[in-house]
C-alpha positions in Angstrom: -1.2 -1.5 -7.0 -0.4 -3.8 -4.0 -1.0 -7.8 -4.7 -2.5 -9.6 -1.7 -2.4 -13.8 -1.5 -5.7 -14.9 0.3 -5.4 -18.5 1.3 -9.1 -18.8 2.1 -12.1 -21.8 1.6 -15.4 -19.7 2.7 -16.8 -18.6 -0.5 -19.1 -15.8 1.1 -15.9 -14.3 2.4 -14.0 -14.6 -0.2 -16.6 -12.8 -2.9 -16.8 -10.4 0.0 -13.2 -9.6 0.9 -12.4 -9.8 -3.3 -15.1 -6.6 -3.8 -14.0 -4.8 -0.7 -10.1 -5.2 -1.8 -11.0 -3.7 -5.3 -12.2 -0.7 -4.1 -9.1 -0.5 -2.2 -7.2 -0.6 -5.2 -5.7 -3.7 -4.2 -5.2 -6.9 -6.8 -6.0 -10.5 -5.0 -5.2 -13.7 -5.4 -7.4 -16.5 -3.8 -6.2 -20.3 -2.8 -8.3 -22.2 -1.4 -5.6 -25.2 -0.1 -2.8 -25.4 1.3 -1.6 -27.3 -1.7 -2.9 -24.4 -4.1 -1.5 -21.6 -1.5 2.1 -23.2 -2.0 2.0 -23.2 -5.8 0.9 -20.3 -6.4 3.4 -18.4 -3.9 6.2 -20.2 -5.6 5.1 -19.0 -9.0 4.1 -15.4 -7.8 5.1 -12.5 -6.2 2.8 -11.2 -3.5 3.0 -7.7 -1.3 1.3 -9.3 1.3 -0.8 -12.4 2.6 -4.0 -13.3 4.6 -3.6 -17.1 5.5 -6.7 -18.6 7.1 -5.6 -20.9 10.1 -7.9 -24.1 9.5 -8.2 -25.6 5.5 -9.4 -28.5 4.5 -5.9 -30.2 4.0 -4.4 -28.8 6.4 -3.1 -25.0 8.1 -1.9 -21.7 6.9 0.9 -22.3 9.5 2.2 -24.8 7.0 1.9 -22.1 4.2 4.0 -19.4 6.5 6.6 -21.7 7.2 7.1 -22.1 3.8 7.2 -18.6 2.8 9.4 -17.9 5.7 12.3 -20.0 3.9 12.4 -17.2 1.2 10.7 -14.4 2.5 9.8 -11.7 4.6 6.7 -10.5 3.2 3.5 -9.3 5.7 1.2 -12.6 6.6 -2.1 -11.8 9.0 -3.7 -15.1 9.7 -7.4 -15.4 9.6 -8.9 -18.0 12.4 -12.2 -19.0 14.6 -9.7 -19.1 17.5 -8.6 -16.4 19.7 -6.7 -19.2 22.3 -3.7 -17.1 23.4 -1.4 -20.4 22.7 -2.3 -20.6 19.3 -1.8 -16.1 18.7 1.3 -16.9 19.9 2.5 -19.8 18.0 1.3 -18.0 15.0 3.4 -15.2 15.7 6.7 -16.9 16.5 6.5 -18.9 13.4 6.9 -15.9 11.5 3.0 -14.0 11.3 3.1 -10.5 11.7 -0.7 -9.8 12.6 -3.9 -12.0 13.7 -7.5 -11.3 13.4 -10.2 -13.5 14.8 -13.4 -14.4 13.5 -15.9 -12.6 12.8 -13.9 -9.2 12.3 -15.0 -6.1 10.8 -14.1 -5.2 7.2 -12.6 -1.8 8.3 -10.2 -3.5 11.0 -8.3 -6.0 8.5 -8.1 -3.0 5.7 -6.4 -0.9 8.3 -3.9 -3.4 9.6 -3.4 -4.3 5.8 -2.5 -0.5 5.3 -0.4 -0.8 8.1 1.8 -3.7 7.4 1.9 -2.5 4.0 3.3 0.9 4.8 5.8 -0.2 7.1 6.8 -2.9 4.9 7.7 0.1 2.4 9.3 2.1 5.7 11.4 -0.9 6.8 13.0 -0.9 2.9 15.4 2.0 2.3 18.8 2.3 4.2 21.3 0.5 6.0 21.8 0.0 10.6 24.6 -0.9 11.5 25.3 -1.6 15.7 27.1 -3.4 18.0 28.3 -6.0 15.3 25.4 -6.1 13.4 24.6 -4.8 10.1 21.0 -4.5 8.7 20.8 -4.7 4.6 17.1 -3.3 4.7 16.4 -3.2 1.0 17.3 -6.7 1.2 15.2 -7.5 4.2 18.8 -9.5 5.5 20.6 -9.0 9.1 24.2 -9.8 9.4 26.5 -10.5 12.8 29.7 -9.9 11.8 29.7 -11.8 8.2 27.4 -15.0 9.6 23.7 -13.9 8.5 20.9 -14.2 10.6 17.6 -16.2 10.2 15.1 -14.0 11.9 11.3 -14.2 10.9 9.4 -10.9 9.8 8.6 -10.1 13.2 12.2 -10.3 14.9 13.7 -8.7 11.7 11.3 -5.5 12.8 11.4 -5.5 15.8 15.5 -5.3 15.2 15.0 -2.5 13.0 12.7 -0.5 15.3 15.3 -0.8 18.1 18.6 -0.2 16.2 16.8 2.7 14.5 16.4 3.8 18.2 19.6 3.6 19.9 19.8 3.9 23.3 16.1 5.1 24.0 13.9 3.2 26.0 10.9 2.7 23.9 7.8 1.2 25.9 5.4 -2.0 25.7 3.0 0.3 24.0 5.1 1.8 21.4 6.6 -1.0 20.4 3.0 -2.5 19.7 1.8 0.1 17.7 5.2 1.1 15.6 4.8 -2.7 14.5 1.7 -4.0 15.1 -1.3 -1.1 15.6 -2.8 -3.1 17.9 -2.5 -1.0 21.5 -1.4 -4.4 23.2 -5.1 -5.8 22.8 -4.5 -9.0 21.5 -0.7 -9.3 21.7 0.0 -9.1 25.5 3.2 -9.0 27.4 4.1 -12.7 27.4 4.0 -12.5 23.8 6.2 -9.7 23.3 8.7 -11.5 25.6 8.5 -14.1 23.1 9.7 -11.8 20.8 12.5 -10.3 22.7 13.7 -13.7 23.9 14.0 -15.5 20.6 15.7 -12.2 19.0 18.4 -12.3 22.0 19.0 -15.4 21.0 20.0 -15.0 17.9 21.8 -11.2 18.6 23.5 -11.3 21.8 26.8 -13.0 22.6 25.5 -14.1 25.9 21.5 -14.1 25.7 21.6 -15.2 29.3 23.4 -11.7 30.0 22.1 -9.2 27.4 23.9 -6.4 26.5 22.5 -5.3 23.0 18.8 -5.5 24.0 18.6 -4.8 27.6 15.0 -4.6 29.7 14.5 -1.2 31.3 12.3 -2.2 34.5 8.8 -0.9 34.8 10.0 1.1 31.5 10.5 -0.9 28.0 13.5 -2.3 26.4 16.6 -0.3 24.5 19.1 -1.1 22.0 22.2 -0.2 24.0 24.8 0.7 21.7 27.9 -1.0 23.2 30.8 0.9 23.0 
């Protein structure tokens, strides 16, 4: 049974999601403030987090930053805002998905299932290429002997690229594999942010990338050097 932590202060939404998650076989724990979420996170183990962005004492972004110091657990943000800058910020600090209120329950459940499935898919092997080593069981990435600090999104993007060496992956393929969104809310600019940040961490010269190569009008590929 997957265990989910929900950070939300709307009682009607909490009650609705609690019933729906129970029917889906999920175990749900609820926090109504940022402080409460930080406390239960420190004491528990969860398979996925759903964080409301606007809380009485702060933002779900704050909780995400704390979680990402020690874990790559999947994170979905809930918010009433669909502004692009907020979406990019949430994904850039380590969020995996972003859904705006009001939303359809079936859409949220589909994205939860997709993230849980992908989380398991990314945890069963080791990848080595271009001087990088990914220990997928532990969720760790090394460049030589140096442990890299990657967000969850950056980590999954790197794994996807490395699992398809010298293969051009289109934007649509990447979004479908990692976010199940078909480009509906993560646009070219957002994906470019992920690529840029990942290059800064894995390339020897991010300004002249040799590992993550852009193929004009086609997409990106993991270019195996040597």
